[in-house]
PDB file of N, H, CA, C and O in Angstrom:
ATOM      1  N   MET A   1     139.076 180.128 201.792  1.00  0.00           N
ATOM      2  CA  MET A   1     137.553 179.348 201.294  1.00  0.00           C
ATOM      3  C   MET A   1     137.796 180.489 200.162  1.00  0.00           C
ATOM      4  O   MET A   1     138.749 181.243 199.966  1.00  0.00           O
ATOM      5  N   GLY A   2     136.533 180.312 199.485  1.00  0.00           N
ATOM      6  H   GLY A   2     135.759 179.699 199.645  1.00  0.00           H
ATOM      7  CA  GLY A   2     136.262 180.970 197.935  1.00  0.00           C
ATOM      8  C   GLY A   2     135.239 182.160 198.492  1.00  0.00           C
ATOM      9  O   GLY A   2     134.645 181.960 199.552  1.00  0.00           O
ATOM     10  N   SER A   3     135.053 183.347 197.791  1.00  0.00           N
ATOM     11  H   SER A   3     135.535 183.510 196.930  1.00  0.00           H
ATOM     12  CA  SER A   3     134.433 184.199 197.916  1.00  0.00           C
ATOM     13  C   SER A   3     132.658 184.136 197.326  1.00  0.00           C
ATOM     14  O   SER A   3     132.335 183.329 196.454  1.00  0.00           O
ATOM     15  N   ALA A   4     131.966 184.798 197.754  1.00  0.00           N
ATOM     16  H   ALA A   4     132.228 185.454 198.462  1.00  0.00           H
ATOM     17  CA  ALA A   4     130.352 184.662 197.504  1.00  0.00           C
ATOM     18  C   ALA A   4     130.242 184.036 195.889  1.00  0.00           C
ATOM     19  O   ALA A   4     130.734 184.305 194.793  1.00  0.00           O
ATOM     20  N   GLY A   5     129.624 183.388 196.257  1.00  0.00           N
ATOM     21  H   GLY A   5     129.225 183.169 197.148  1.00  0.00           H
ATOM     22  CA  GLY A   5     129.066 182.442 194.937  1.00  0.00           C
ATOM     23  C   GLY A   5     129.739 181.139 194.350  1.00  0.00           C
ATOM     24  O   GLY A   5     129.217 180.304 193.611  1.00  0.00           O
ATOM     25  N   GLU A   6     131.134 181.170 194.898  1.00  0.00           N
ATOM     26  H   GLU A   6     131.558 181.849 195.498  1.00  0.00           H
ATOM     27  CA  GLU A   6     132.005 179.759 194.875  1.00  0.00           C
ATOM     28  C   GLU A   6     131.661 178.799 195.634  1.00  0.00           C
ATOM     29  O   GLU A   6     131.118 178.945 196.729  1.00  0.00           O
ATOM     30  N   TYR A   7     131.975 177.643 195.064  1.00  0.00           N
ATOM     31  H   TYR A   7     132.416 177.524 194.175  1.00  0.00           H
ATOM     32  CA  TYR A   7     131.960 176.442 195.877  1.00  0.00           C
ATOM     33  C   TYR A   7     133.552 175.522 196.078  1.00  0.00           C
ATOM     34  O   TYR A   7     134.540 175.542 195.343  1.00  0.00           O
ATOM     35  N   TRP A   8     133.369 174.935 197.062  1.00  0.00           N
ATOM     36  H   TRP A   8     132.567 174.919 197.659  1.00  0.00           H
ATOM     37  CA  TRP A   8     135.006 174.571 197.333  1.00  0.00           C
ATOM     38  C   TRP A   8     134.499 173.201 198.059  1.00  0.00           C
ATOM     39  O   TRP A   8     133.396 172.924 198.529  1.00  0.00           O
ATOM     40  N   ASP A   9     135.875 172.337 197.969  1.00  0.00           N
ATOM     41  H   ASP A   9     136.771 172.562 197.587  1.00  0.00           H
ATOM     42  CA  ASP A   9     135.840 170.926 198.902  1.00  0.00           C
ATOM     43  C   ASP A   9     135.819 171.534 200.437  1.00  0.00           C
ATOM     44  O   ASP A   9     136.544 172.465 200.786  1.00  0.00           O
ATOM     45  N   PRO A  10     134.708 170.745 201.453  1.00  0.00           N
ATOM     46  CA  PRO A  10     134.977 170.996 202.452  1.00  0.00           C
ATOM     47  C   PRO A  10     135.624 170.147 203.400  1.00  0.00           C
ATOM     48  O   PRO A  10     135.295 169.957 204.572  1.00  0.00           O
ATOM     49  N   VAL A  11     136.524 169.685 202.801  1.00  0.00           N
ATOM     50  H   VAL A  11     136.791 169.839 201.850  1.00  0.00           H
ATOM     51  CA  VAL A  11     137.874 168.897 203.511  1.00  0.00           C
ATOM     52  C   VAL A  11     139.267 169.956 203.557  1.00  0.00           C
ATOM     53  O   VAL A  11     139.842 170.339 204.576  1.00  0.00           O
ATOM     54  N   THR A  12     139.663 170.349 201.897  1.00  0.00           N
ATOM     55  H   THR A  12     139.196 170.038 201.070  1.00  0.00           H
ATOM     56  CA  THR A  12     140.857 170.504 201.461  1.00  0.00           C
ATOM     57  C   THR A  12     140.448 172.333 201.513  1.00  0.00           C
ATOM     58  O   THR A  12     141.277 173.240 201.585  1.00  0.00           O
ATOM     59  N   PHE A  13     139.183 172.454 201.460  1.00  0.00           N
ATOM     60  H   PHE A  13     138.510 171.718 201.402  1.00  0.00           H
ATOM     61  CA  PHE A  13     138.732 174.351 200.965  1.00  0.00           C
ATOM     62  C   PHE A  13     139.429 174.500 199.752  1.00  0.00           C
ATOM     63  O   PHE A  13     139.866 175.628 199.521  1.00  0.00           O
ATOM     64  N   ARG A  14     139.633 173.598 198.916  1.00  0.00           N
ATOM     65  H   ARG A  14     139.278 172.682 199.104  1.00  0.00           H
ATOM     66  CA  ARG A  14     140.132 174.199 197.471  1.00  0.00           C
ATOM     67  C   ARG A  14     138.790 174.307 196.721  1.00  0.00           C
ATOM     68  O   ARG A  14     137.807 173.567 196.678  1.00  0.00           O
ATOM     69  N   VAL A  15     139.081 175.435 196.170  1.00  0.00           N
ATOM     70  H   VAL A  15     139.879 176.036 196.205  1.00  0.00           H
ATOM     71  CA  VAL A  15     137.758 176.257 195.113  1.00  0.00           C
ATOM     72  C   VAL A  15     137.093 175.377 194.058  1.00  0.00           C
ATOM     73  O   VAL A  15     138.031 175.184 193.284  1.00  0.00           O
ATOM     74  N   PHE A  16     136.314 174.897 193.691  1.00  0.00           N
ATOM     75  H   PHE A  16     135.553 175.054 194.320  1.00  0.00           H
ATOM     76  CA  PHE A  16     136.145 174.449 192.592  1.00  0.00           C
ATOM     77  C   PHE A  16     136.025 175.426 191.015  1.00  0.00           C
ATOM     78  O   PHE A  16     135.410 176.486 190.896  1.00  0.00           O
ATOM     79  N   ASN A  17     136.646 174.847 190.144  1.00  0.00           N
ATOM     80  H   ASN A  17     137.146 173.986 190.241  1.00  0.00           H
ATOM     81  CA  ASN A  17     136.242 175.758 188.942  1.00  0.00           C
ATOM     82  C   ASN A  17     135.792 174.882 187.558  1.00  0.00           C
ATOM     83  O   ASN A  17     134.747 174.234 187.619  1.00  0.00           O
ATOM     84  N   GLU A  18     136.314 174.875 186.744  1.00  0.00           N
ATOM     85  H   GLU A  18     137.163 175.401 186.695  1.00  0.00           H
ATOM     86  CA  GLU A  18     135.591 174.319 185.596  1.00  0.00           C
ATOM     87  C   GLU A  18     136.961 173.093 185.427  1.00  0.00           C
ATOM     88  O   GLU A  18     136.820 172.288 184.506  1.00  0.00           O
ATOM     89  N   ASN A  19     137.852 173.007 186.036  1.00  0.00           N
ATOM     90  H   ASN A  19     137.966 173.661 186.784  1.00  0.00           H
ATOM     91  CA  ASN A  19     138.757 171.949 185.542  1.00  0.00           C
ATOM     92  C   ASN A  19     138.946 170.854 187.221  1.00  0.00           C
ATOM     93  O   ASN A  19     139.882 170.088 187.449  1.00  0.00           O
ATOM     94  N   THR A  20     138.071 171.057 187.898  1.00  0.00           N
ATOM     95  H   THR A  20     137.310 171.679 187.713  1.00  0.00           H
ATOM     96  CA  THR A  20     137.871 170.130 189.153  1.00  0.00           C
ATOM     97  C   THR A  20     136.715 169.241 188.848  1.00  0.00           C
ATOM     98  O   THR A  20     135.590 169.478 188.411  1.00  0.00           O
ATOM     99  N   HIS A  21     137.440 167.937 189.277  1.00  0.00           N
ATOM    100  H   HIS A  21     138.355 167.744 189.632  1.00  0.00           H
ATOM    101  CA  HIS A  21     136.927 166.748 188.676  1.00  0.00           C
ATOM    102  C   HIS A  21     136.255 166.407 190.519  1.00  0.00           C
ATOM    103  O   HIS A  21     136.876 166.003 191.502  1.00  0.00           O
ATOM    104  N   ILE A  22     134.601 166.829 190.343  1.00  0.00           N
ATOM    105  H   ILE A  22     134.096 167.157 189.545  1.00  0.00           H
ATOM    106  CA  ILE A  22     133.680 166.863 191.726  1.00  0.00           C
ATOM    107  C   ILE A  22     133.121 165.713 191.316  1.00  0.00           C
ATOM    108  O   ILE A  22     132.750 165.374 190.193  1.00  0.00           O
ATOM    109  N   VAL A  23     133.091 164.879 192.834  1.00  0.00           N
ATOM    110  H   VAL A  23     133.393 165.155 193.747  1.00  0.00           H
ATOM    111  CA  VAL A  23     132.225 163.690 192.954  1.00  0.00           C
ATOM    112  C   VAL A  23     131.366 163.891 194.255  1.00  0.00           C
ATOM    113  O   VAL A  23     131.767 164.618 195.164  1.00  0.00           O
ATOM    114  N   ALA A  24     130.323 163.304 194.302  1.00  0.00           N
ATOM    115  H   ALA A  24     129.998 162.714 193.563  1.00  0.00           H
ATOM    116  CA  ALA A  24     129.333 163.549 195.544  1.00  0.00           C
ATOM    117  C   ALA A  24     129.242 161.692 195.912  1.00  0.00           C
ATOM    118  O   ALA A  24     129.352 160.806 195.065  1.00  0.00           O
ATOM    119  N   VAL A  25     129.043 161.523 197.212  1.00  0.00           N
ATOM    120  H   VAL A  25     128.953 162.243 197.900  1.00  0.00           H
ATOM    121  CA  VAL A  25     129.208 160.162 198.047  1.00  0.00           C
ATOM    122  C   VAL A  25     127.596 160.207 198.174  1.00  0.00           C
ATOM    123  O   VAL A  25     126.872 161.044 198.714  1.00  0.00           O
ATOM    124  N   LYS A  26     127.338 159.188 197.588  1.00  0.00           N
ATOM    125  H   LYS A  26     127.926 158.509 197.149  1.00  0.00           H
ATOM    126  CA  LYS A  26     125.622 158.860 197.599  1.00  0.00           C
ATOM    127  C   LYS A  26     125.066 158.743 198.930  1.00  0.00           C
ATOM    128  O   LYS A  26     124.194 159.527 199.305  1.00  0.00           O
ATOM    129  N   PRO A  27     125.529 157.774 199.706  1.00  0.00           N
ATOM    130  CA  PRO A  27     124.660 157.786 201.020  1.00  0.00           C
ATOM    131  C   PRO A  27     124.438 159.102 202.078  1.00  0.00           C
ATOM    132  O   PRO A  27     123.446 159.359 202.760  1.00  0.00           O
ATOM    133  N   SER A  28     125.657 159.800 201.970  1.00  0.00           N
ATOM    134  H   SER A  28     126.462 159.591 201.416  1.00  0.00           H
ATOM    135  CA  SER A  28     125.747 161.192 202.582  1.00  0.00           C
ATOM    136  C   SER A  28     125.080 162.335 201.643  1.00  0.00           C
ATOM    137  O   SER A  28     124.407 163.256 202.105  1.00  0.00           O
ATOM    138  N   GLY A  29     125.344 162.162 200.320  1.00  0.00           N
ATOM    139  H   GLY A  29     125.891 161.414 199.945  1.00  0.00           H
ATOM    140  CA  GLY A  29     125.271 163.885 199.435  1.00  0.00           C
ATOM    141  C   GLY A  29     126.122 164.327 199.605  1.00  0.00           C
ATOM    142  O   GLY A  29     126.104 165.333 198.897  1.00  0.00           O
ATOM    143  N   ASN A  30     127.305 164.275 200.304  1.00  0.00           N
ATOM    144  H   ASN A  30     127.319 163.458 200.879  1.00  0.00           H
ATOM    145  CA  ASN A  30     128.422 165.327 200.477  1.00  0.00           C
ATOM    146  C   ASN A  30     129.096 165.473 199.050  1.00  0.00           C
ATOM    147  O   ASN A  30     128.734 164.678 198.183  1.00  0.00           O
ATOM    148  N   VAL A  31     129.977 166.355 198.764  1.00  0.00           N
ATOM    149  H   VAL A  31     130.271 167.001 199.468  1.00  0.00           H
ATOM    150  CA  VAL A  31     130.436 166.492 197.785  1.00  0.00           C
ATOM    151  C   VAL A  31     131.659 167.353 197.504  1.00  0.00           C
ATOM    152  O   VAL A  31     131.717 168.582 197.471  1.00  0.00           O
ATOM    153  N   TYR A  32     132.547 166.530 197.325  1.00  0.00           N
ATOM    154  H   TYR A  32     132.499 165.532 197.353  1.00  0.00           H
ATOM    155  CA  TYR A  32     134.315 166.368 197.306  1.00  0.00           C
ATOM    156  C   TYR A  32     134.773 166.928 195.951  1.00  0.00           C
ATOM    157  O   TYR A  32     134.075 167.156 194.963  1.00  0.00           O
ATOM    158  N   GLU A  33     136.104 167.103 196.114  1.00  0.00           N
ATOM    159  H   GLU A  33     136.671 166.918 196.917  1.00  0.00           H
ATOM    160  CA  GLU A  33     136.892 167.132 194.555  1.00  0.00           C
ATOM    161  C   GLU A  33     137.107 165.597 194.912  1.00  0.00           C
ATOM    162  O   GLU A  33     137.125 165.133 196.052  1.00  0.00           O
ATOM    163  N   ALA A  34     137.289 164.800 193.553  1.00  0.00           N
ATOM    164  H   ALA A  34     137.274 165.177 192.627  1.00  0.00           H
ATOM    165  CA  ALA A  34     137.673 163.557 193.707  1.00  0.00           C
ATOM    166  C   ALA A  34     139.202 163.312 194.089  1.00  0.00           C
ATOM    167  O   ALA A  34     139.498 162.154 194.383  1.00  0.00           O
ATOM    168  N   GLU A  35     139.863 163.951 194.107  1.00  0.00           N
ATOM    169  H   GLU A  35     139.623 164.892 193.869  1.00  0.00           H
ATOM    170  CA  GLU A  35     141.343 164.055 194.890  1.00  0.00           C
ATOM    171  C   GLU A  35     141.182 163.730 195.953  1.00  0.00           C
ATOM    172  O   GLU A  35     141.788 162.739 196.361  1.00  0.00           O
ATOM    173  N   THR A  36     140.390 164.374 196.717  1.00  0.00           N
ATOM    174  H   THR A  36     139.897 165.179 196.385  1.00  0.00           H
ATOM    175  CA  THR A  36     140.339 164.196 198.186  1.00  0.00           C
ATOM    176  C   THR A  36     139.790 163.153 198.245  1.00  0.00           C
ATOM    177  O   THR A  36     140.257 162.697 199.289  1.00  0.00           O
ATOM    178  N   ILE A  37     138.939 162.237 197.765  1.00  0.00           N
ATOM    179  H   ILE A  37     138.560 162.607 196.917  1.00  0.00           H
ATOM    180  CA  ILE A  37     138.178 161.035 197.875  1.00  0.00           C
ATOM    181  C   ILE A  37     139.528 159.818 197.883  1.00  0.00           C
ATOM    182  O   ILE A  37     139.836 159.023 198.771  1.00  0.00           O
ATOM    183  N   GLU A  38     140.098 160.033 196.636  1.00  0.00           N
ATOM    184  H   GLU A  38     139.848 160.678 195.914  1.00  0.00           H
ATOM    185  CA  GLU A  38     140.968 159.365 196.263  1.00  0.00           C
ATOM    186  C   GLU A  38     142.040 159.294 197.238  1.00  0.00           C
ATOM    187  O   GLU A  38     142.525 158.218 197.585  1.00  0.00           O
ATOM    188  N   ARG A  39     142.388 160.320 197.647  1.00  0.00           N
ATOM    189  H   ARG A  39     141.994 161.195 197.365  1.00  0.00           H
ATOM    190  CA  ARG A  39     143.795 160.182 198.960  1.00  0.00           C
ATOM    191  C   ARG A  39     143.361 160.189 200.215  1.00  0.00           C
ATOM    192  O   ARG A  39     144.154 159.806 201.076  1.00  0.00           O
ATOM    193  N   LEU A  40     142.138 160.582 200.579  1.00  0.00           N
ATOM    194  H   LEU A  40     141.494 160.893 199.880  1.00  0.00           H
ATOM    195  CA  LEU A  40     141.906 160.195 202.078  1.00  0.00           C
ATOM    196  C   LEU A  40     140.778 159.131 201.986  1.00  0.00           C
ATOM    197  O   LEU A  40     140.413 158.925 203.144  1.00  0.00           O
ATOM    198  N   ASN A  41     140.283 158.601 201.388  1.00  0.00           N
ATOM    199  H   ASN A  41     140.580 158.768 200.448  1.00  0.00           H
ATOM    200  CA  ASN A  41     139.305 157.317 201.448  1.00  0.00           C
ATOM    201  C   ASN A  41     139.876 156.145 200.557  1.00  0.00           C
ATOM    202  O   ASN A  41     140.242 155.152 201.185  1.00  0.00           O
ATOM    203  N   ALA A  42     139.964 156.125 199.615  1.00  0.00           N
ATOM    204  H   ALA A  42     139.667 156.932 199.104  1.00  0.00           H
ATOM    205  CA  ALA A  42     140.629 155.051 198.771  1.00  0.00           C
ATOM    206  C   ALA A  42     142.101 154.410 198.609  1.00  0.00           C
ATOM    207  O   ALA A  42     142.453 153.263 198.334  1.00  0.00           O
ATOM    208  N   LYS A  43     142.787 155.522 198.868  1.00  0.00           N
ATOM    209  H   LYS A  43     142.502 156.454 199.091  1.00  0.00           H
ATOM    210  CA  LYS A  43     144.297 154.759 199.291  1.00  0.00           C
ATOM    211  C   LYS A  43     144.247 154.637 200.568  1.00  0.00           C
ATOM    212  O   LYS A  43     145.281 154.060 200.906  1.00  0.00           O
ATOM    213  N   THR A  44     143.592 154.873 201.485  1.00  0.00           N
ATOM    214  H   THR A  44     142.752 155.342 201.211  1.00  0.00           H
ATOM    215  CA  THR A  44     143.771 154.343 202.639  1.00  0.00           C
ATOM    216  C   THR A  44     142.493 153.507 203.192  1.00  0.00           C
ATOM    217  O   THR A  44     142.136 153.347 204.359  1.00  0.00           O
ATOM    218  N   LYS A  45     141.925 153.030 202.005  1.00  0.00           N
ATOM    219  H   LYS A  45     142.215 153.160 201.057  1.00  0.00           H
ATOM    220  CA  LYS A  45     140.930 151.792 202.580  1.00  0.00           C
ATOM    221  C   LYS A  45     139.934 152.399 203.637  1.00  0.00           C
ATOM    222  O   LYS A  45     139.349 151.673 204.440  1.00  0.00           O
ATOM    223  N   ASN A  46     139.767 153.769 203.601  1.00  0.00           N
ATOM    224  H   ASN A  46     140.242 154.359 202.948  1.00  0.00           H
ATOM    225  CA  ASN A  46     138.966 154.425 204.615  1.00  0.00           C
ATOM    226  C   ASN A  46     137.745 154.824 204.339  1.00  0.00           C
ATOM    227  O   ASN A  46     137.661 156.052 204.326  1.00  0.00           O
ATOM    228  N   TRP A  47     136.445 154.083 204.037  1.00  0.00           N
ATOM    229  H   TRP A  47     136.514 153.086 204.047  1.00  0.00           H
ATOM    230  CA  TRP A  47     135.493 154.265 203.085  1.00  0.00           C
ATOM    231  C   TRP A  47     134.570 154.634 204.337  1.00  0.00           C
ATOM    232  O   TRP A  47     133.870 153.707 204.744  1.00  0.00           O
ATOM    233  N   ARG A  48     134.494 155.582 204.853  1.00  0.00           N
ATOM    234  H   ARG A  48     135.062 156.334 204.522  1.00  0.00           H
ATOM    235  CA  ARG A  48     133.929 156.204 205.487  1.00  0.00           C
ATOM    236  C   ARG A  48     133.434 158.132 204.869  1.00  0.00           C
ATOM    237  O   ARG A  48     134.171 158.914 204.269  1.00  0.00           O
ATOM    238  N   ASP A  49     132.493 158.275 205.160  1.00  0.00           N
ATOM    239  H   ASP A  49     131.894 157.639 205.647  1.00  0.00           H
ATOM    240  CA  ASP A  49     132.411 159.736 204.764  1.00  0.00           C
ATOM    241  C   ASP A  49     133.297 160.753 205.686  1.00  0.00           C
ATOM    242  O   ASP A  49     132.970 160.940 206.858  1.00  0.00           O
ATOM    243  N   LEU A  50     134.287 161.320 205.186  1.00  0.00           N
ATOM    244  H   LEU A  50     134.552 161.168 204.234  1.00  0.00           H
ATOM    245  CA  LEU A  50     135.173 162.260 205.614  1.00  0.00           C
ATOM    246  C   LEU A  50     134.310 163.520 206.595  1.00  0.00           C
ATOM    247  O   LEU A  50     134.842 164.002 207.595  1.00  0.00           O
ATOM    248  N   LEU A  51     133.262 163.833 206.236  1.00  0.00           N
ATOM    249  H   LEU A  51     132.830 163.441 205.423  1.00  0.00           H
ATOM    250  CA  LEU A  51     132.247 164.764 207.065  1.00  0.00           C
ATOM    251  C   LEU A  51     131.457 163.982 208.491  1.00  0.00           C
ATOM    252  O   LEU A  51     131.662 164.086 209.701  1.00  0.00           O
ATOM    253  N   THR A  52     130.419 163.125 207.621  1.00  0.00           N
ATOM    254  H   THR A  52     130.253 163.041 206.639  1.00  0.00           H
ATOM    255  CA  THR A  52     129.869 162.247 208.828  1.00  0.00           C
ATOM    256  C   THR A  52     130.040 161.113 208.999  1.00  0.00           C
ATOM    257  O   THR A  52     129.103 160.476 209.482  1.00  0.00           O
ATOM    258  N   ASP A  53     131.289 160.424 208.675  1.00  0.00           N
ATOM    259  H   ASP A  53     132.050 160.941 208.283  1.00  0.00           H
ATOM    260  CA  ASP A  53     131.885 159.242 209.411  1.00  0.00           C
ATOM    261  C   ASP A  53     130.874 157.960 208.567  1.00  0.00           C
ATOM    262  O   ASP A  53     131.052 156.757 208.759  1.00  0.00           O
ATOM    263  N   GLU A  54     129.857 158.510 207.665  1.00  0.00           N
ATOM    264  H   GLU A  54     129.712 159.487 207.509  1.00  0.00           H
ATOM    265  CA  GLU A  54     128.801 157.257 207.209  1.00  0.00           C
ATOM    266  C   GLU A  54     129.870 156.682 206.463  1.00  0.00           C
ATOM    267  O   GLU A  54     130.717 157.296 205.813  1.00  0.00           O
ATOM    268  N   PRO A  55     129.747 155.312 206.630  1.00  0.00           N
ATOM    269  CA  PRO A  55     130.179 154.255 205.417  1.00  0.00           C
ATOM    270  C   PRO A  55     129.746 154.392 204.001  1.00  0.00           C
ATOM    271  O   PRO A  55     128.677 154.990 203.884  1.00  0.00           O
ATOM    272  N   PHE A  56     130.220 154.050 203.054  1.00  0.00           N
ATOM    273  H   PHE A  56     131.089 153.564 203.149  1.00  0.00           H
ATOM    274  CA  PHE A  56     130.111 153.997 201.713  1.00  0.00           C
ATOM    275  C   PHE A  56     131.098 153.096 200.732  1.00  0.00           C
ATOM    276  O   PHE A  56     132.132 152.852 201.354  1.00  0.00           O
ATOM    277  N   THR A  57     131.112 152.643 199.680  1.00  0.00           N
ATOM    278  H   THR A  57     130.272 152.841 199.175  1.00  0.00           H
ATOM    279  CA  THR A  57     131.741 151.783 198.763  1.00  0.00           C
ATOM    280  C   THR A  57     132.234 152.459 197.608  1.00  0.00           C
ATOM    281  O   THR A  57     131.603 153.502 197.439  1.00  0.00           O
ATOM    282  N   ARG A  58     133.060 152.283 196.802  1.00  0.00           N
ATOM    283  H   ARG A  58     133.573 151.435 196.939  1.00  0.00           H
ATOM    284  CA  ARG A  58     133.386 152.742 195.776  1.00  0.00           C
ATOM    285  C   ARG A  58     132.072 152.968 194.721  1.00  0.00           C
ATOM    286  O   ARG A  58     131.720 154.024 194.196  1.00  0.00           O
ATOM    287  N   LYS A  59     131.586 151.885 194.614  1.00  0.00           N
ATOM    288  H   LYS A  59     131.871 151.027 195.040  1.00  0.00           H
ATOM    289  CA  LYS A  59     130.212 152.259 193.906  1.00  0.00           C
ATOM    290  C   LYS A  59     129.248 153.663 193.814  1.00  0.00           C
ATOM    291  O   LYS A  59     128.758 154.298 192.880  1.00  0.00           O
ATOM    292  N   ASP A  60     129.247 153.804 195.379  1.00  0.00           N
ATOM    293  H   ASP A  60     129.645 153.288 196.138  1.00  0.00           H
ATOM    294  CA  ASP A  60     128.652 155.248 195.914  1.00  0.00           C
ATOM    295  C   ASP A  60     129.069 156.573 195.558  1.00  0.00           C
ATOM    296  O   ASP A  60     128.535 157.663 195.768  1.00  0.00           O
ATOM    297  N   ILE A  61     130.027 156.287 195.035  1.00  0.00           N
ATOM    298  H   ILE A  61     130.460 155.403 194.864  1.00  0.00           H
ATOM    299  CA  ILE A  61     130.827 157.631 194.209  1.00  0.00           C
ATOM    300  C   ILE A  61     130.579 158.220 193.104  1.00  0.00           C
ATOM    301  O   ILE A  61     131.224 157.808 192.140  1.00  0.00           O
ATOM    302  N   ILE A  62     129.538 159.412 192.853  1.00  0.00           N
ATOM    303  H   ILE A  62     129.014 159.747 193.636  1.00  0.00           H
ATOM    304  CA  ILE A  62     128.974 159.699 192.159  1.00  0.00           C
ATOM    305  C   ILE A  62     129.749 160.843 191.050  1.00  0.00           C
ATOM    306  O   ILE A  62     129.910 161.940 191.585  1.00  0.00           O
ATOM    307  N   ASP A  63     130.144 160.778 189.910  1.00  0.00           N
ATOM    308  H   ASP A  63     130.014 159.887 189.475  1.00  0.00           H
ATOM    309  CA  ASP A  63     130.786 161.865 189.069  1.00  0.00           C
ATOM    310  C   ASP A  63     129.970 162.987 188.547  1.00  0.00           C
ATOM    311  O   ASP A  63     129.065 162.798 187.733  1.00  0.00           O
ATOM    312  N   LEU A  64     130.295 164.188 189.025  1.00  0.00           N
ATOM    313  H   LEU A  64     131.030 164.341 189.686  1.00  0.00           H
ATOM    314  CA  LEU A  64     129.199 165.090 189.096  1.00  0.00           C
ATOM    315  C   LEU A  64     130.037 166.143 187.545  1.00  0.00           C
ATOM    316  O   LEU A  64     129.629 166.299 186.394  1.00  0.00           O
ATOM    317  N   HIS A  65     131.038 166.555 188.104  1.00  0.00           N
ATOM    318  H   HIS A  65     131.369 166.429 189.039  1.00  0.00           H
ATOM    319  CA  HIS A  65     131.808 167.157 186.994  1.00  0.00           C
ATOM    320  C   HIS A  65     132.854 166.503 186.595  1.00  0.00           C
ATOM    321  O   HIS A  65     133.356 165.984 187.592  1.00  0.00           O
ATOM    322  N   VAL A  66     133.494 166.236 185.587  1.00  0.00           N
ATOM    323  H   VAL A  66     133.086 166.657 184.777  1.00  0.00           H
ATOM    324  CA  VAL A  66     134.607 165.647 185.171  1.00  0.00           C
ATOM    325  C   VAL A  66     135.266 166.709 184.442  1.00  0.00           C
ATOM    326  O   VAL A  66     134.710 167.461 183.641  1.00  0.00           O
ATOM    327  N   ARG A  67     136.816 166.725 184.860  1.00  0.00           N
ATOM    328  H   ARG A  67     137.267 166.114 185.511  1.00  0.00           H
ATOM    329  CA  ARG A  67     137.648 167.837 184.201  1.00  0.00           C
ATOM    330  C   ARG A  67     137.353 168.234 182.348  1.00  0.00           C
ATOM    331  O   ARG A  67     136.767 167.536 181.520  1.00  0.00           O
ATOM    332  N   LYS A  68     137.746 169.048 182.239  1.00  0.00           N
ATOM    333  H   LYS A  68     138.222 169.614 182.912  1.00  0.00           H
ATOM    334  CA  LYS A  68     137.721 169.388 180.432  1.00  0.00           C
ATOM    335  C   LYS A  68     138.993 168.571 180.123  1.00  0.00           C
ATOM    336  O   LYS A  68     139.902 168.443 180.944  1.00  0.00           O
ATOM    337  N   ALA A  69     139.002 168.109 179.078  1.00  0.00           N
ATOM    338  H   ALA A  69     138.264 168.213 178.411  1.00  0.00           H
ATOM    339  CA  ALA A  69     139.976 167.966 178.429  1.00  0.00           C
ATOM    340  C   ALA A  69     140.683 168.803 177.714  1.00  0.00           C
ATOM    341  O   ALA A  69     140.053 169.581 176.999  1.00  0.00           O
ATOM    342  N   CYS A  70     142.290 168.870 177.720  1.00  0.00           N
ATOM    343  H   CYS A  70     142.802 168.238 178.301  1.00  0.00           H
ATOM    344  CA  CYS A  70     142.834 170.055 177.182  1.00  0.00           C
ATOM    345  C   CYS A  70     142.534 170.155 175.928  1.00  0.00           C
ATOM    346  O   CYS A  70     142.483 169.144 175.228  1.00  0.00           O
ATOM    347  N   ALA A  71     142.285 171.380 175.438  1.00  0.00           N
ATOM    348  H   ALA A  71     142.326 172.201 176.007  1.00  0.00           H
ATOM    349  CA  ALA A  71     141.943 171.603 173.765  1.00  0.00           C
ATOM    350  C   ALA A  71     142.884 171.444 172.972  1.00  0.00           C
ATOM    351  O   ALA A  71     142.583 171.132 171.819  1.00  0.00           O
ATOM    352  N   SER A  72     144.375 171.611 173.345  1.00  0.00           N
ATOM    353  H   SER A  72     144.619 171.863 174.281  1.00  0.00           H
ATOM    354  CA  SER A  72     145.420 171.270 172.396  1.00  0.00           C
ATOM    355  C   SER A  72     145.741 169.988 172.397  1.00  0.00           C
ATOM    356  O   SER A  72     146.264 169.468 171.411  1.00  0.00           O
ATOM    357  N   ALA A  73     145.504 169.415 173.351  1.00  0.00           N
ATOM    358  H   ALA A  73     145.079 169.837 174.152  1.00  0.00           H
ATOM    359  CA  ALA A  73     145.629 168.103 173.007  1.00  0.00           C
ATOM    360  C   ALA A  73     145.065 167.103 172.576  1.00  0.00           C
ATOM    361  O   ALA A  73     145.536 165.966 172.598  1.00  0.00           O
ATOM    362  N   GLY A  74     143.876 167.469 172.089  1.00  0.00           N
ATOM    363  H   GLY A  74     143.494 168.393 172.071  1.00  0.00           H
ATOM    364  CA  GLY A  74     142.856 166.911 171.301  1.00  0.00           C
ATOM    365  C   GLY A  74     142.836 167.226 170.029  1.00  0.00           C
ATOM    366  O   GLY A  74     142.072 166.620 169.279  1.00  0.00           O
ATOM    367  N   ASN A  75     143.838 168.430 169.458  1.00  0.00           N
ATOM    368  H   ASN A  75     144.459 168.922 170.068  1.00  0.00           H
ATOM    369  CA  ASN A  75     143.581 168.733 168.165  1.00  0.00           C
ATOM    370  C   ASN A  75     144.774 168.534 167.690  1.00  0.00           C
ATOM    371  O   ASN A  75     144.948 168.929 166.536  1.00  0.00           O
ATOM    372  N   ARG A  76     145.878 167.918 168.361  1.00  0.00           N
ATOM    373  H   ARG A  76     145.737 167.597 169.297  1.00  0.00           H
ATOM    374  CA  ARG A  76     147.073 167.619 167.787  1.00  0.00           C
ATOM    375  C   ARG A  76     147.251 166.927 166.754  1.00  0.00           C
ATOM    376  O   ARG A  76     146.433 166.035 166.531  1.00  0.00           O
ATOM    377  N   ARG A  77     148.356 167.133 165.838  1.00  0.00           N
ATOM    378  H   ARG A  77     149.021 167.858 166.020  1.00  0.00           H
ATOM    379  CA  ARG A  77     148.059 166.093 164.532  1.00  0.00           C
ATOM    380  C   ARG A  77     149.246 165.240 165.146  1.00  0.00           C
ATOM    381  O   ARG A  77     149.772 165.532 166.220  1.00  0.00           O
ATOM    382  N   LEU A  78     149.569 164.303 164.469  1.00  0.00           N
ATOM    383  H   LEU A  78     149.142 164.066 163.597  1.00  0.00           H
ATOM    384  CA  LEU A  78     150.654 163.431 164.251  1.00  0.00           C
ATOM    385  C   LEU A  78     151.312 163.696 163.350  1.00  0.00           C
ATOM    386  O   LEU A  78     150.608 163.922 162.365  1.00  0.00           O
ATOM    387  N   ARG A  79     152.601 163.816 163.116  1.00  0.00           N
ATOM    388  H   ARG A  79     153.173 163.632 163.916  1.00  0.00           H
ATOM    389  CA  ARG A  79     153.423 163.752 162.223  1.00  0.00           C
ATOM    390  C   ARG A  79     154.741 162.882 161.907  1.00  0.00           C
ATOM    391  O   ARG A  79     155.374 163.075 160.868  1.00  0.00           O
TER     392      ARG A  79
END
């Protein structure tokens, strides 16, 4: 788990950072790393909140923080 002042995914315990894609599940308000929802909900078609078991749909997923794009990739010149 993270140290004081850090936030983490409540299922995987991975600490959120500036490169983490963070989402919220609207009905429960719970916040997860997007990869957690993709692996444990979307791919398995288990549309129930991982902590509360409350049902939700893909439309209920709200992006809170999207990963920063790699700065060097955006500044590459084609030769």
